[in-house]
C-alpha positions, 0 to 999 in steps of 0.5 A: 500500500505504501509503494502504491501511494508513493507511486500515486503521489509521484505521478500527482507531483509530476502532473504539475510540471509545466512548460512555459511558452513565450510568444513573439511580441505584438502577436495577433490573437488569431495566431495565439488561438492557432497555437493553443489549438496546436498545443491541444493536439500534442500527445504529451498535453493532458486531455482532461483536467483544470487549467491544462493550457493557461494564457498569461498576458504580459500585463498580468505577468508584470502585475504578478512580478511586481506583487511578488518582488515589490519592484515596479520595473515597468515604470523604471524601464519605461516599457514592459519587457515581458512577453505573452505566454502559455503555461502548459501542463505536461503529462506525468509520463513525460516529466523527466529531463530527456522528454522535457527537452524533446518537448521544449525543442518541438514546441519552440518550432511552432510559428509565433513561439519565441522561446520555451522553458521549464523548471529543469532543477525541479524535475531533477529534484522530484525524480531523484527523491522519488527514486530514493524513496522507491528504493528504500520502500522496495528494500523494506518490502523485500525484507518484510516479505522474506520475514513473513514467509519464514515466520509462517513457514516455520510456524506451520512446520512446528505445528506439523512436527507435533503430528509427525507420528500420526502422519507416519502411522497413517502411511504405515497402515496403508493410507495413500499419500493423497489421503494423508496430505488432504486433511492437512492441506484443507486445514492449511487452506482454511487457516490461510484464507481466514488469516488473509481475510483478517489481514484485509479487514485490519488493512482496510480499517487502518486506511480508513483511520488514516484517511480521516486525519489525512484528507489528501490521502483520499485523492490518491485512493483507487478502490479497484487497486485496493481490491487487487491488493486485498485479493493478493493478500488473501491469495498469498496467505493461502498459497504460503500456508498450503505450500508450507504444509505440503512441503512439511508433510512430504518431508515426514512421509519420506523420513524413516520411522527411526528418524522421526525420533 
């Protein structure tokens, strides 16, 4: 679940990456409209969402700059040196250095476009941090998975160890291997299924509890993905229990009676 949420969060952050497209001075409105239509056809521009393409006039840009810095540079220079611009959101799949450079070069070739630019340092920092977090989470996932498998496997082996004489006795009186294994496998199946369902319930309640305190977490949640994870937890619980039981029983069936002591 943590890996899933980190992945969702990284895509959400990357979806806020924008390309700044500065236009020629004294550009006509018809050309501006034409550029906007061209931008909407690009595969790296999202088809849905808020403010996918936002037009910022040079007057509005000057007001924003003055408000943020407190300097009225237009009065000092006697003119406004800024340009009209489009601020275009880019799909998160393209939010990496190489793809953004390609997008920058392609958009710069549109007639009426003076220059294109993007926050290269921001993208680099985001991708570096996401990579580091992903490696750390993957490491913990692998470690925890190994620990869980070992604990379940050893617990089942200990449980069957106390019944090794019963298993061997059934074999010695002529019971088939399938007849001996079947009740233990069925019991392991029930235990794995019940433990998986219990784990899913606890996981679901934990998510609901955390979501009450972290409202933004709800925007990252997808019920279908949750169903997949819940199903995987239950299936893994059953598989680990059944496989561990089968291996332990086969071991005792192959051992000589004297070795059981």
